[in-house]
Backbone of each chain as ProteinMPNN parsed JSONL, in Angstrom:
{"seq_chain_A": "XXXXXXXXXXXXXXXXXXXXXXXXXXXXXXXXXXXXXXXXXXXXXXXXXXXXXXXXXXXXXXXXXXXXXXXXXXXXXXXX", "coords_chain_A": {"N_chain_A": [[0.847, -1.191, 0.0], [0.796, 2.027, -1.052], [1.598, 5.204, 0.369], [0.24, 8.33, 0.241], [0.99, 11.712, 0.627], [-0.33, 14.935, 1.142], [0.627, 18.147, 1.013], [0.185, 21.486, 2.341], [-1.979, 23.576, 0.427], [-2.764, 21.497, -1.201], [-3.839, 19.584, 0.383], [-6.464, 20.436, 0.851], [-7.617, 20.108, -1.657], [-7.352, 17.383, -2.003], [-8.901, 16.568, 0.062], [-8.031, 15.371, 2.31], [-5.158, 14.894, 4.408], [-3.639, 12.704, 3.935], [-3.501, 9.689, 1.933], [-4.186, 6.327, 1.08], [-3.025, 4.002, -1.25], [-3.543, 1.117, -2.978], [-1.006, -0.66, -4.572], [-0.365, -2.997, -6.975], [2.076, -3.686, -8.039], [5.411, -2.381, -8.637], [5.084, 0.895, -9.898], [4.953, 3.315, -12.48], [5.246, 6.82, -11.799], [3.445, 8.496, -13.223], [1.32, 6.8, -13.741], [0.406, 6.272, -11.183], [-0.508, 8.804, -10.465], [-2.517, 9.08, -12.331], [-4.487, 7.547, -11.273], [-5.71, 9.062, -9.394], [-8.399, 11.31, -8.368], [-9.628, 13.563, -10.937], [-9.296, 16.413, -10.478], [-7.467, 16.486, -8.409], [-5.332, 15.053, -9.521], [-4.597, 16.83, -11.538], [-3.796, 18.991, -9.956], [-1.565, 17.996, -8.493], [0.161, 17.611, -10.544], [0.979, 20.042, -11.396], [3.39, 22.535, -12.467], [5.04, 23.589, -10.392], [4.986, 21.88, -8.276], [6.7, 19.88, -6.019], [8.133, 16.631, -5.482], [8.534, 14.245, -2.95], [9.986, 11.169, -2.314], [9.691, 8.721, -0.001], [10.649, 10.569, 1.865], [12.741, 11.815, 0.584], [13.743, 14.308, -1.631], [12.709, 14.27, -4.971], [14.62, 14.093, -7.843], [14.634, 13.306, -10.458], [12.296, 13.173, -13.185], [10.407, 11.053, -13.602], [9.847, 8.857, -11.56], [9.768, 5.393, -10.532], [7.292, 4.001, -8.597], [7.451, 2.197, -5.662], [5.643, -0.527, -4.098], [5.154, -0.005, -1.379], [5.906, 2.616, -0.974], [6.288, 5.979, 0.319], [4.805, 8.858, -0.8], [5.217, 12.273, -1.055], [3.573, 15.165, -1.892], [4.558, 18.368, -2.621], [3.688, 21.597, -2.472], [4.582, 25.008, -3.538], [6.393, 26.708, -0.979], [5.173, 28.701, 1.771], [6.506, 30.608, 3.313], [8.265, 31.294, 6.356]], "CA_chain_A": [[0.0, 0.0, 0.0], [1.562, 3.278, -1.082], [1.031, 6.254, 1.214], [0.375, 9.615, -0.444], [0.807, 12.844, 1.534], [-0.627, 16.175, 0.42], [0.991, 19.266, 1.877], [-0.354, 22.811, 2.024], [-3.327, 23.661, -0.157], [-3.122, 20.225, -1.844], [-4.679, 18.854, 1.339], [-7.875, 20.824, 0.654], [-8.08, 19.519, -2.917], [-7.453, 15.934, -1.772], [-9.909, 16.31, 1.09], [-7.369, 14.732, 3.449], [-3.71, 15.107, 4.354], [-3.013, 11.517, 3.375], [-4.349, 8.744, 1.212], [-3.483, 5.066, 0.845], [-3.352, 3.526, -2.588], [-2.943, -0.206, -3.202], [-0.277, -0.833, -5.837], [-0.047, -4.421, -7.106], [3.47, -3.858, -8.462], [6.034, -1.072, -8.853], [4.255, 1.602, -10.87], [5.469, 4.646, -12.814], [4.541, 7.919, -11.126], [2.328, 9.001, -14.035], [0.167, 5.893, -13.572], [-0.118, 6.496, -9.833], [-1.263, 10.063, -10.506], [-3.717, 8.876, -13.16], [-5.519, 6.885, -10.472], [-6.311, 10.035, -8.47], [-9.477, 12.101, -8.97], [-9.097, 14.474, -11.959], [-8.83, 17.719, -9.988], [-6.263, 16.244, -7.612], [-4.278, 14.661, -10.466], [-4.128, 18.063, -12.186], [-3.123, 19.843, -8.963], [-0.236, 17.477, -8.136], [0.994, 17.632, -11.749], [1.329, 21.431, -11.724], [4.844, 22.609, -12.629], [5.844, 23.949, -9.215], [4.824, 20.884, -7.203], [7.84, 18.978, -5.864], [7.77, 15.319, -4.972], [9.519, 13.535, -2.124], [9.69, 9.749, -2.184], [10.265, 8.257, 1.272], [11.319, 11.665, 2.56], [13.871, 12.352, -0.192], [13.27, 15.058, -2.796], [12.897, 13.555, -6.218], [15.25, 14.974, -8.823], [14.302, 12.888, -11.827], [10.873, 13.45, -13.329], [9.479, 9.925, -13.713], [10.265, 7.719, -10.735], [8.895, 4.226, -10.387], [6.859, 3.984, -7.204], [7.357, 0.844, -5.113], [4.292, -0.753, -3.557], [4.987, 0.552, -0.035], [6.549, 3.931, -0.885], [5.553, 7.179, 0.766], [4.957, 9.967, -1.751], [4.717, 13.542, -0.525], [3.453, 16.217, -2.905], [4.934, 19.573, -1.89], [3.487, 22.827, -3.236], [5.531, 26.06, -3.142], [6.288, 27.029, 0.445], [4.601, 30.029, 1.98], [7.177, 31.483, 4.26], [8.371, 30.929, 7.761]], "C_chain_A": [[0.891, 1.253, 0.0], [0.832, 4.32, -0.249], [1.3, 7.592, 0.525], [0.091, 10.735, 0.544], [0.615, 14.116, 0.711], [-0.384, 17.349, 1.358], [0.293, 20.548, 1.415], [-1.739, 22.718, 1.419], [-3.734, 22.37, -0.873], [-4.008, 19.382, -0.93], [-6.171, 19.169, 1.135], [-8.442, 20.176, -0.61], [-8.277, 18.007, -2.75], [-8.561, 15.59, -0.778], [-9.333, 15.618, 2.316], [-5.866, 14.959, 3.299], [-2.995, 13.873, 3.809], [-4.013, 10.535, 2.817], [-3.53, 7.464, 1.015], [-3.966, 4.471, -0.466], [-2.731, 2.145, -2.762], [-2.269, -0.259, -4.575], [0.093, -2.308, -5.942], [1.426, -4.661, -7.431], [4.085, -2.459, -8.566], [5.404, -0.376, -10.069], [4.89, 2.953, -11.205], [4.6, 5.74, -12.167], [3.303, 8.375, -11.911], [1.086, 8.117, -13.88], [-0.444, 6.012, -12.18], [-1.016, 7.735, -9.85], [-2.562, 9.89, -11.291], [-4.843, 8.199, -12.382], [-6.186, 7.823, -9.476], [-7.493, 10.723, -9.156], [-8.889, 13.189, -9.885], [-8.528, 15.772, -11.396], [-7.544, 17.57, -9.176], [-5.082, 15.875, -8.517], [-3.709, 15.902, -11.152], [-3.324, 18.902, -11.2], [-1.724, 19.328, -8.638], [0.711, 17.452, -9.341], [1.421, 19.042, -12.145], [2.845, 21.595, -11.657], [5.619, 22.877, -11.338], [5.659, 22.983, -8.045], [6.057, 19.974, -7.188], [7.345, 17.667, -5.256], [8.898, 14.785, -4.093], [9.071, 12.093, -2.028], [10.444, 9.241, -0.953], [11.134, 9.336, 1.928], [12.485, 12.279, 1.819], [13.317, 13.056, -1.424], [13.657, 14.341, -4.07], [13.517, 14.505, -7.236], [14.952, 14.558, -10.265], [12.777, 12.884, -11.978], [9.943, 12.232, -13.247], [9.916, 8.737, -12.868], [9.266, 6.569, -10.822], [8.56, 4.114, -8.893], [6.722, 2.538, -6.734], [6.052, 0.71, -4.33], [4.083, -0.133, -2.175], [5.637, 1.929, 0.123], [5.632, 4.969, -0.261], [5.857, 8.303, -0.214], [4.405, 11.222, -1.109], [4.718, 14.564, -1.658], [3.563, 17.565, -2.191], [4.707, 20.81, -2.755], [4.508, 23.881, -2.807], [5.309, 26.457, -1.68], [5.77, 28.457, 0.611], [5.196, 30.726, 3.189], [7.169, 31.017, 5.688], [7.829, 32.056, 8.613]], "O_chain_A": [[1.642, 1.492, 0.946], [-0.397, 4.32, -0.171], [2.45, 7.942, 0.26], [-0.934, 10.716, 1.225], [1.306, 14.342, -0.283], [-1.082, 17.526, 2.356], [-0.125, 20.673, 0.264], [-2.565, 21.903, 1.831], [-4.92, 22.16, -1.13], [-4.815, 18.576, -1.393], [-7.022, 18.286, 1.234], [-9.597, 19.749, -0.635], [-9.228, 17.428, -3.275], [-9.088, 14.478, -0.772], [-10.064, 15.312, 3.258], [-5.369, 15.188, 2.196], [-1.886, 13.973, 3.286], [-5.194, 10.539, 3.167], [-2.318, 7.524, 0.809], [-5.163, 4.443, -0.75], [-1.508, 2.012, -2.699], [-2.879, 0.055, -5.597], [0.801, -2.822, -5.076], [1.962, -5.727, -7.128], [3.361, -1.464, -8.582], [5.218, -0.984, -11.123], [5.324, 3.665, -10.299], [3.388, 5.588, -12.016], [2.244, 8.609, -11.329], [-0.044, 8.605, -13.885], [-1.656, 5.873, -12.011], [-2.129, 7.721, -9.324], [-3.584, 10.486, -10.95], [-6.007, 8.266, -12.777], [-7.126, 7.427, -8.786], [-7.584, 10.721, -10.384], [-7.787, 13.678, -9.639], [-7.433, 16.194, -11.769], [-6.65, 18.414, -9.245], [-3.961, 16.335, -8.297], [-2.497, 16.02, -11.328], [-2.288, 19.462, -11.56], [-0.79, 20.121, -8.517], [1.921, 17.291, -9.178], [2.147, 19.217, -13.123], [3.517, 20.895, -10.899], [6.758, 22.428, -11.209], [6.131, 23.252, -6.94], [6.413, 19.376, -8.204], [6.297, 17.606, -4.614], [10.072, 14.866, -4.455], [7.917, 11.814, -1.701], [11.67, 9.323, -0.879], [12.202, 9.053, 2.47], [13.157, 13.165, 2.347], [12.523, 12.484, -2.172], [14.783, 13.869, -4.224], [12.998, 15.598, -7.465], [15.015, 15.38, -11.179], [12.054, 12.622, -11.016], [8.786, 12.382, -12.854], [10.317, 7.71, -13.415], [8.092, 6.755, -11.139], [9.451, 4.132, -8.044], [5.98, 1.752, -7.322], [5.437, 1.707, -3.951], [2.958, 0.229, -1.828], [5.893, 2.36, 1.248], [4.406, 4.868, -0.298], [7.016, 8.658, -0.432], [3.256, 11.242, -0.667], [5.743, 14.794, -2.3], [2.785, 17.874, -1.289], [5.473, 21.046, -3.689], [5.223, 23.683, -1.825], [4.173, 26.531, -1.213], [5.907, 29.298, -0.277], [4.489, 31.348, 3.982], [6.202, 30.427, 6.169], [7.824, 31.954, 9.84]]}, "seq_chain_B": "XXXXXXXXXXXXXXXXXXXXXXXXXXXXXXXXXXXXXXXXXXXXXXXXXXXXXXXXXXXXXXXXXXXXXXXXXXXXXXXXXXXXXXXXXXXXXXXXXXXXXXXXXXXXXXXXXXXXXXXXXXXXXXXXXXXXXXXXXXXXXXXXXXXX", "coords_chain_B": {"N_chain_B": [[25.828, 25.469, 17.442], [22.374, 25.592, 17.246], [19.481, 24.315, 16.294], [16.085, 24.146, 15.916], [12.687, 22.818, 15.884], [9.671, 23.991, 17.289], [6.923, 22.727, 18.848], [5.124, 23.661, 20.624], [4.677, 26.338, 22.944], [6.996, 29.044, 22.486], [9.566, 30.553, 24.107], [10.986, 33.44, 23.88], [12.545, 35.168, 25.505], [13.647, 33.536, 27.489], [15.057, 31.746, 25.883], [16.911, 33.44, 24.636], [18.316, 34.354, 26.84], [19.572, 32.016, 27.662], [21.11, 31.497, 25.404], [22.8, 33.757, 25.347], [24.155, 33.328, 27.728], [25.544, 31.035, 27.062], [27.308, 32.009, 25.241], [29.043, 33.906, 26.319], [31.529, 34.995, 25.836], [31.478, 36.12, 23.359], [31.571, 39.03, 21.263], [29.249, 40.273, 20.489], [25.663, 39.883, 20.197], [23.14, 39.31, 17.927], [19.673, 39.382, 17.406], [16.62, 38.169, 15.953], [13.16, 38.361, 16.183], [10.284, 36.935, 15.052], [6.827, 37.49, 14.87], [3.275, 36.732, 15.026], [1.329, 38.847, 13.112], [-0.962, 41.138, 14.471], [-3.507, 41.817, 12.937], [-5.931, 42.584, 10.347], [-7.981, 40.915, 11.06], [-7.069, 38.373, 11.609], [-7.288, 35.355, 13.24], [-5.828, 33.165, 13.944], [-2.799, 31.445, 13.097], [-1.552, 28.762, 11.221], [1.208, 26.654, 11.114], [2.502, 24.343, 9.022], [4.654, 21.533, 8.501], [7.113, 19.395, 6.886], [8.364, 16.679, 8.098], [10.66, 15.013, 7.238], [12.121, 16.776, 5.647], [12.074, 19.446, 6.631], [13.414, 20.222, 9.169], [16.053, 19.158, 8.614], [16.635, 20.808, 6.396], [16.672, 23.361, 7.581], [18.854, 23.026, 9.263], [20.909, 22.687, 7.412], [20.863, 25.232, 6.307], [21.701, 26.769, 8.5], [24.291, 25.794, 8.694], [25.369, 26.776, 6.315], [25.318, 29.528, 6.883], [27.154, 29.608, 8.939], [29.463, 28.901, 7.613], [29.798, 31.057, 6.017], [30.027, 33.392, 7.526], [31.875, 34.619, 10.335], [31.145, 33.141, 13.133], [30.3, 32.733, 16.587], [28.226, 31.337, 17.584], [24.975, 30.031, 16.671], [21.51, 30.312, 16.64], [18.436, 28.895, 15.833], [15.049, 28.828, 16.045], [11.955, 27.558, 15.226], [8.48, 27.883, 15.193], [5.941, 25.368, 14.918], [2.609, 24.282, 14.116], [-0.412, 25.626, 15.633], [-0.55, 29.098, 15.974], [-1.107, 32.082, 17.748], [-2.229, 35.549, 17.23], [0.291, 37.968, 17.89], [1.9, 36.136, 19.136], [5.133, 34.487, 19.271], [6.761, 33.337, 16.268], [9.178, 32.725, 15.067], [12.572, 32.578, 16.054], [15.724, 33.874, 15.661], [19.123, 33.928, 16.354], [22.421, 35.2, 16.449], [25.727, 34.871, 17.54], [28.729, 36.611, 17.685], [32.195, 37.612, 17.245], [32.459, 40.065, 16.042], [30.096, 42.588, 15.289], [28.982, 42.908, 12.669], [29.118, 40.47, 11.332], [27.285, 39.019, 12.811], [24.853, 40.448, 12.432], [24.552, 40.136, 9.626], [24.407, 37.344, 9.34], [22.021, 36.688, 10.656], [20.13, 38.084, 9.131], [20.482, 36.848, 6.641], [19.757, 34.201, 7.348], [17.044, 34.588, 7.995], [15.954, 35.528, 5.535], [16.243, 33.227, 3.994], [14.826, 31.35, 5.458], [12.253, 32.309, 5.068], [11.83, 31.975, 2.327], [12.8, 29.526, 1.396], [12.474, 27.441, 3.184], [10.815, 24.462, 4.324], [7.872, 25.093, 4.942], [4.406, 25.453, 5.324], [1.802, 27.739, 5.381], [-1.229, 28.611, 6.917], [-4.047, 30.765, 7.419], [-6.509, 31.811, 9.788], [-9.448, 33.414, 9.36], [-12.325, 35.025, 10.379], [-13.32, 32.545, 11.21], [-12.698, 30.839, 9.122], [-10.325, 28.779, 7.518], [-7.535, 29.522, 5.461], [-5.191, 28.9, 2.945], [-1.952, 30.345, 2.666], [-0.455, 31.95, -0.004], [2.745, 31.773, -1.752], [4.966, 34.559, -1.341], [6.112, 37.016, -3.583], [7.98, 38.894, -2.802], [9.453, 37.593, -0.839], [11.1, 35.911, -2.294], [12.557, 37.749, -3.763], [13.952, 38.937, -1.678], [15.589, 36.821, -0.889], [17.169, 36.521, -3.155], [18.968, 38.565, -2.989], [21.244, 37.585, -1.802], [22.669, 36.101, -3.55], [25.599, 35.407, -5.423], [27.193, 37.079, -3.948]], "CA_chain_B": [[24.675, 25.63, 16.551], [21.177, 25.023, 17.88], [18.395, 24.502, 15.324], [14.972, 23.345, 16.441], [11.274, 23.131, 15.673], [8.965, 24.01, 18.576], [5.509, 22.473, 18.532], [4.248, 24.418, 21.526], [5.166, 27.683, 23.223], [8.382, 29.443, 22.305], [9.835, 31.629, 25.067], [12.173, 34.1, 23.339], [13.398, 35.747, 26.546], [14.409, 32.443, 28.122], [15.989, 31.198, 24.892], [18.011, 34.397, 24.437], [19.125, 34.376, 28.061], [20.414, 30.816, 27.633], [22.068, 31.662, 24.296], [23.789, 34.742, 25.807], [24.986, 32.696, 28.759], [26.41, 30.051, 26.416], [28.276, 32.711, 24.392], [29.457, 35.077, 27.097], [32.791, 35.559, 25.346], [31.276, 36.759, 22.052], [31.488, 40.482, 21.374], [27.894, 40.767, 20.283], [24.601, 38.954, 19.811], [22.027, 39.919, 17.195], [18.554, 38.44, 17.34], [15.38, 38.584, 15.289], [11.98, 37.638, 16.644], [9.125, 37.116, 14.19], [5.592, 37.122, 15.572], [2.064, 36.815, 14.208], [0.763, 40.202, 13.087], [-2.331, 41.249, 14.986], [-4.199, 42.73, 12.018], [-6.703, 41.942, 9.284], [-8.932, 39.941, 11.586], [-6.487, 37.028, 11.695], [-7.529, 34.764, 14.558], [-4.749, 32.207, 14.22], [-1.971, 31.033, 11.972], [-1.061, 27.405, 11.433], [2.411, 26.336, 10.352], [2.701, 22.902, 8.769], [5.976, 21.232, 7.978], [7.264, 18.013, 6.416], [9.47, 16.325, 8.993], [11.918, 14.552, 6.635], [12.854, 17.84, 4.956], [12.063, 20.791, 7.214], [14.522, 20.464, 10.091], [17.339, 19.017, 7.906], [16.85, 22.002, 5.569], [17.063, 24.467, 8.47], [20.203, 22.738, 9.745], [21.808, 22.991, 6.286], [20.898, 26.695, 6.209], [22.551, 27.252, 9.592], [25.681, 25.454, 8.337], [25.798, 27.756, 5.298], [25.577, 30.812, 7.546], [28.384, 29.48, 9.724], [30.6, 28.897, 6.694], [29.899, 32.345, 5.343], [30.44, 34.439, 8.466], [32.621, 34.136, 11.49], [30.168, 33.153, 14.222], [30.57, 31.906, 17.771], [27.068, 30.466, 17.78], [23.792, 30.391, 15.891], [20.296, 29.707, 17.196], [17.226, 29.058, 15.008], [13.903, 28.067, 16.567], [10.769, 27.888, 14.427], [7.247, 27.258, 15.655], [4.997, 24.678, 14.035], [1.311, 24.176, 14.782], [-1.276, 26.813, 15.647], [0.044, 30.235, 16.68], [-2.096, 33.176, 17.844], [-1.666, 36.885, 17.028], [1.272, 38.494, 18.851], [2.789, 35.081, 19.639], [6.324, 34.329, 18.439], [6.824, 32.268, 15.259], [10.567, 32.344, 14.771], [13.643, 33.301, 16.747], [17.062, 33.609, 15.119], [20.14, 34.729, 17.042], [23.806, 34.874, 16.103], [26.756, 35.445, 18.404], [29.971, 36.761, 16.919], [33.195, 38.527, 17.784], [32.179, 41.382, 15.471], [28.641, 42.682, 15.103], [28.49, 42.802, 11.289], [28.913, 39.05, 11.031], [26.051, 38.574, 13.47], [23.717, 41.057, 11.71], [24.406, 39.54, 8.298], [23.997, 35.935, 9.45], [20.599, 36.641, 11.034], [19.385, 38.56, 7.963], [20.599, 35.746, 5.672], [18.939, 33.068, 7.805], [15.624, 34.933, 7.876], [15.548, 35.561, 4.122], [16.142, 31.853, 3.485], [13.709, 30.67, 6.138], [10.994, 32.766, 4.485], [11.624, 31.621, 0.921], [13.307, 28.21, 1.037], [12.246, 26.379, 4.161], [9.613, 23.681, 4.035], [6.735, 25.434, 5.801], [3.187, 25.916, 4.652], [1.117, 28.544, 6.378], [-2.597, 29.025, 6.62], [-4.54, 31.68, 8.438], [-7.93, 31.694, 10.097], [-10.124, 34.707, 9.418], [-13.783, 34.821, 10.52], [-13.615, 31.128, 11.374], [-12.353, 30.058, 7.926], [-8.898, 28.613, 7.239], [-7.17, 29.803, 4.077], [-3.745, 28.741, 2.738], [-1.255, 31.553, 2.237], [0.351, 31.695, -1.198], [4.097, 32.327, -1.636], [5.105, 35.992, -1.637], [7.212, 37.326, -4.502], [9.003, 39.65, -2.069], [10.332, 36.672, -0.113], [12.108, 35.417, -3.239], [13.425, 38.894, -4.057], [14.829, 39.1, -0.513], [16.595, 35.761, -0.897], [18.072, 36.707, -4.301], [20.002, 39.533, -2.615], [22.436, 36.911, -1.275], [23.337, 35.352, -4.612], [26.746, 36.008, -6.087], [27.942, 38.005, -3.095]], "C_chain_B": [[23.475, 24.901, 17.156], [19.99, 25.335, 16.961], [17.258, 23.573, 15.719], [13.629, 23.762, 15.858], [10.612, 23.085, 17.049], [7.486, 23.801, 18.301], [4.556, 23.037, 19.595], [4.966, 25.727, 21.826], [6.658, 27.869, 23.003], [8.59, 30.642, 23.22], [11.126, 32.352, 24.663], [13.103, 34.617, 24.43], [14.261, 34.67, 27.184], [15.44, 31.874, 27.161], [17.192, 32.125, 24.708], [18.912, 34.476, 25.658], [20.082, 33.185, 28.058], [21.502, 30.94, 26.56], [23.177, 32.634, 24.709], [24.733, 34.12, 26.817], [25.981, 31.722, 28.128], [27.511, 30.724, 25.586], [28.722, 34.001, 25.056], [30.699, 35.756, 26.55], [32.634, 36.279, 24.003], [31.133, 38.272, 22.247], [30.077, 41.004, 21.233], [26.934, 39.661, 19.899], [23.517, 39.763, 19.112], [20.901, 38.913, 17.165], [17.402, 39.049, 16.561], [14.259, 37.706, 15.831], [10.833, 37.96, 15.691], [7.883, 36.692, 14.949], [4.389, 37.317, 14.661], [1.52, 38.233, 14.287], [-0.667, 40.163, 13.617], [-3.058, 42.264, 14.11], [-5.037, 41.904, 11.042], [-7.651, 40.858, 9.775], [-8.397, 38.528, 11.662], [-6.633, 36.502, 13.128], [-6.407, 33.806, 14.943], [-4.002, 31.924, 12.922], [-1.568, 29.592, 12.254], [0.138, 27.154, 10.527], [2.527, 24.833, 10.252], [4.11, 22.713, 8.249], [5.994, 19.789, 7.498], [8.54, 17.503, 7.073], [10.753, 15.856, 8.28], [12.745, 15.665, 6.007], [13.039, 19.109, 5.779], [13.253, 21.046, 8.136], [15.886, 20.23, 9.426], [17.655, 20.236, 7.028], [17.292, 23.194, 6.402], [18.491, 24.27, 8.985], [21.232, 23.052, 8.654], [21.952, 24.501, 6.113], [21.822, 27.277, 7.289], [24.019, 26.957, 9.29], [26.222, 26.426, 7.29], [26.158, 29.087, 5.932], [26.893, 30.748, 8.314], [29.629, 29.453, 8.846], [30.865, 30.293, 6.149], [30.397, 33.461, 6.26], [31.14, 33.809, 9.658], [31.72, 34.263, 12.733], [30.653, 32.3, 15.388], [29.411, 30.94, 18.014], [25.891, 30.959, 16.967], [22.605, 29.608, 16.435], [19.139, 29.961, 16.22], [16.13, 28.186, 15.627], [12.664, 28.509, 15.798], [9.561, 27.158, 14.999], [6.595, 26.447, 14.546], [3.693, 24.549, 14.818], [0.582, 25.51, 14.776], [-0.662, 27.893, 16.542], [-0.96, 31.384, 16.629], [-1.432, 34.528, 17.565], [-0.807, 37.312, 18.219], [2.156, 37.403, 19.463], [3.995, 34.933, 18.707], [6.218, 33.15, 17.474], [8.255, 31.777, 15.088], [11.522, 33.21, 15.577], [14.967, 32.879, 16.12], [18.038, 34.492, 15.881], [21.517, 34.239, 16.615], [24.728, 35.589, 17.073], [28.052, 35.486, 17.611], [30.923, 37.702, 17.635], [32.898, 39.952, 17.306], [30.721, 41.464, 15.035], [28.176, 42.461, 13.669], [28.264, 41.359, 10.874], [27.587, 38.572, 11.607], [24.815, 39.146, 12.773], [23.475, 40.335, 10.382], [23.897, 38.105, 8.389], [22.516, 35.817, 9.791], [19.73, 37.045, 9.843], [19.332, 37.46, 6.888], [19.691, 34.578, 6.076], [17.455, 33.387, 7.648], [15.16, 34.939, 6.421], [15.384, 34.144, 3.571], [15.054, 31.057, 4.195], [12.388, 31.027, 5.467], [10.746, 32.196, 3.091], [11.924, 30.161, 0.615], [12.886, 27.1, 1.981], [10.889, 25.736, 3.93], [8.542, 23.936, 5.095], [5.575, 25.864, 4.919], [2.324, 26.555, 5.733], [-0.327, 28.735, 5.964], [-3.095, 29.887, 7.754], [-6.044, 31.51, 8.584], [-8.505, 33.093, 10.253], [-11.623, 34.429, 9.427], [-14.131, 33.326, 10.517], [-13.224, 30.237, 10.202], [-10.84, 29.997, 7.746], [-8.63, 28.829, 5.76], [-5.645, 29.683, 3.947], [-3.149, 30.034, 2.215], [-0.341, 31.19, 1.065], [1.747, 32.293, -1.01], [4.109, 33.809, -1.999], [6.321, 36.209, -2.532], [8.344, 38.014, -3.739], [9.975, 38.726, -1.331], [11.44, 36.141, -1.03], [13.083, 36.527, -3.625], [14.432, 39.063, -2.91], [15.946, 38.052, -0.53], [17.642, 36.002, -1.993], [19.192, 37.706, -3.993], [21.32, 38.847, -2.254], [23.204, 36.164, -2.351], [24.522, 36.133, -5.148], [27.518, 36.997, -5.235], [29.236, 37.377, -2.628]], "O_chain_B": [[23.568, 23.731, 17.527], [19.554, 26.483, 16.866], [17.445, 22.362, 15.84], [13.451, 24.892, 15.402], [10.952, 22.239, 17.877], [6.862, 24.601, 17.604], [3.338, 22.905, 19.48], [5.786, 26.174, 21.025], [7.468, 26.986, 23.288], [7.871, 31.636, 23.118], [12.22, 31.941, 25.048], [14.322, 34.517, 24.299], [15.458, 34.864, 27.395], [16.561, 31.555, 27.56], [18.334, 31.672, 24.633], [20.125, 34.643, 25.533], [21.255, 33.322, 28.406], [22.65, 30.547, 26.768], [24.354, 32.376, 24.457], [25.943, 34.342, 26.78], [27.115, 31.593, 28.59], [28.52, 30.098, 25.263], [28.768, 35.056, 24.424], [30.908, 36.949, 26.77], [33.551, 36.969, 23.56], [30.634, 38.728, 23.275], [29.736, 42.05, 21.785], [27.332, 38.635, 19.347], [23.038, 40.769, 19.636], [21.129, 37.726, 16.928], [17.23, 40.267, 16.512], [14.387, 36.486, 15.925], [10.454, 39.121, 15.54], [7.88, 35.649, 15.602], [4.483, 37.994, 13.638], [1.28, 38.761, 15.373], [-1.463, 39.292, 13.266], [-3.209, 43.426, 14.488], [-4.871, 40.689, 10.93], [-8.072, 39.992, 9.009], [-9.172, 37.577, 11.769], [-6.167, 37.118, 14.087], [-6.079, 33.656, 16.12], [-4.507, 32.138, 11.82], [-1.274, 29.239, 13.396], [0.086, 27.409, 9.324], [2.636, 24.134, 11.259], [4.689, 23.61, 7.636], [5.025, 19.05, 7.675], [9.648, 17.848, 6.662], [11.843, 16.264, 8.681], [13.957, 15.513, 5.849], [14.059, 19.784, 5.642], [14.018, 21.984, 7.912], [16.802, 21.023, 9.644], [18.811, 20.647, 6.929], [18.174, 23.95, 5.996], [19.244, 25.234, 9.125], [22.291, 23.613, 8.934], [23.039, 24.993, 5.809], [22.623, 28.17, 7.013], [24.893, 27.77, 9.593], [27.376, 26.848, 7.359], [27.163, 29.705, 5.58], [27.655, 31.715, 8.336], [30.701, 29.906, 9.248], [32.004, 30.66, 5.859], [31.106, 34.365, 5.818], [30.999, 32.618, 9.934], [31.561, 35.346, 13.297], [31.325, 31.285, 15.201], [29.596, 29.862, 18.579], [25.805, 32.136, 16.616], [22.687, 28.4, 16.66], [18.892, 31.102, 15.828], [16.269, 26.966, 15.719], [12.363, 29.7, 15.73], [9.618, 25.955, 15.258], [6.689, 26.802, 13.371], [3.68, 24.69, 16.041], [0.919, 26.411, 14.008], [-0.307, 27.646, 17.694], [-1.585, 31.629, 15.598], [-0.209, 34.645, 17.653], [-1.132, 37.053, 19.377], [3.068, 37.713, 20.229], [3.903, 35.213, 17.512], [5.662, 32.105, 17.811], [8.509, 30.577, 14.98], [11.307, 34.409, 15.755], [15.292, 31.694, 16.056], [17.796, 35.69, 16.035], [21.75, 33.043, 16.443], [24.533, 36.763, 17.387], [28.422, 34.515, 16.95], [30.528, 38.478, 18.505], [33.061, 40.917, 18.053], [30.181, 40.51, 14.475], [27.105, 41.896, 13.449], [27.32, 41.062, 10.143], [26.857, 37.815, 10.968], [23.842, 38.427, 12.545], [22.345, 39.972, 10.055], [23.045, 37.698, 7.599], [21.83, 34.938, 9.27], [18.707, 36.413, 9.579], [18.281, 37.186, 6.311], [18.954, 34.038, 5.252], [16.687, 32.531, 7.208], [14.091, 34.414, 6.109], [14.484, 33.89, 2.77], [14.429, 30.185, 3.591], [11.511, 30.177, 5.309], [9.6, 31.959, 2.709], [11.363, 29.605, -0.329], [12.937, 25.927, 1.611], [9.955, 26.356, 3.422], [8.328, 23.134, 6.004], [5.751, 26.544, 3.908], [2.137, 26.013, 6.823], [-0.616, 28.99, 4.795], [-2.643, 29.772, 8.893], [-6.747, 31.125, 7.65], [-8.117, 33.852, 11.14], [-12.13, 33.688, 8.584], [-15.109, 32.905, 9.9], [-13.394, 29.02, 10.266], [-10.155, 31.017, 7.811], [-9.396, 28.38, 4.908], [-4.9, 30.277, 4.725], [-3.769, 30.735, 1.415], [0.443, 30.244, 1.142], [1.926, 33.21, -0.208], [3.35, 34.252, -2.861], [7.401, 35.673, -2.288], [9.52, 37.754, -3.992], [11.162, 39.027, -1.21], [12.575, 35.948, -0.596], [14.278, 36.285, -3.795], [15.616, 39.303, -3.146], [17.1, 38.356, -0.226], [18.829, 35.733, -1.807], [20.233, 37.701, -4.649], [22.389, 39.445, -2.382], [24.288, 35.645, -2.084], [24.465, 37.352, -5.307], [28.405, 37.685, -5.738], [30.001, 38.008, -1.899]]}, "name": "protein", "num_of_chains": 2, "seq": "XXXXXXXXXXXXXXXXXXXXXXXXXXXXXXXXXXXXXXXXXXXXXXXXXXXXXXXXXXXXXXXXXXXXXXXXXXXXXXXXXXXXXXXXXXXXXXXXXXXXXXXXXXXXXXXXXXXXXXXXXXXXXXXXXXXXXXXXXXXXXXXXXXXXXXXXXXXXXXXXXXXXXXXXXXXXXXXXXXXXXXXXXXXXXXXXXXXXXXXXXXXXXXXXXXXXXXXXXXXXXXXXXXXX"}
């Protein structure tokens, strides 16, 4: 079961701060996102959204998501 | 170097007293205290963070400041959770032999905390929570430090 975390305003669009998604096998990120509701899929695909996989910022655009990975979608920060 | 997140009350006076005591030999201490503005009907502010990135990012920022200026000590404490108007959000203090190093290090740390650190802020006005969007000015402030 992959664990998806939605930070900042993405939480409002997702309706929850986290979501669990069963993945039968390692899955490309684009396919994981395609399984989300349309508005949420569009929001997490916006150009300034960063992704952290298991707490590490993702530098390559198309990671393969393992079945138990934690994915955090990080919108632009809004100041300390 | 002392870098922390505080999930409940932050007592700036006590923190600064301890920091001063720990750096009694430094020539000067500069501090900045950021607090929630009491204006615009804001009832509360909530600071969210992402644990795997937020504190490590703040620690890396403090290390950069220490490499860049000659400091005896550096303190960064940032609140997370719900903060009320007039309550402290962030305390940054630098101790140095010479004051300019301390002023610059605190200014640098604040500009980067505002623009680069992993915090998301929302405010409560008239009972409704609303996420705060990034401010262009925060990025302009950070850009001042590039290429210097």
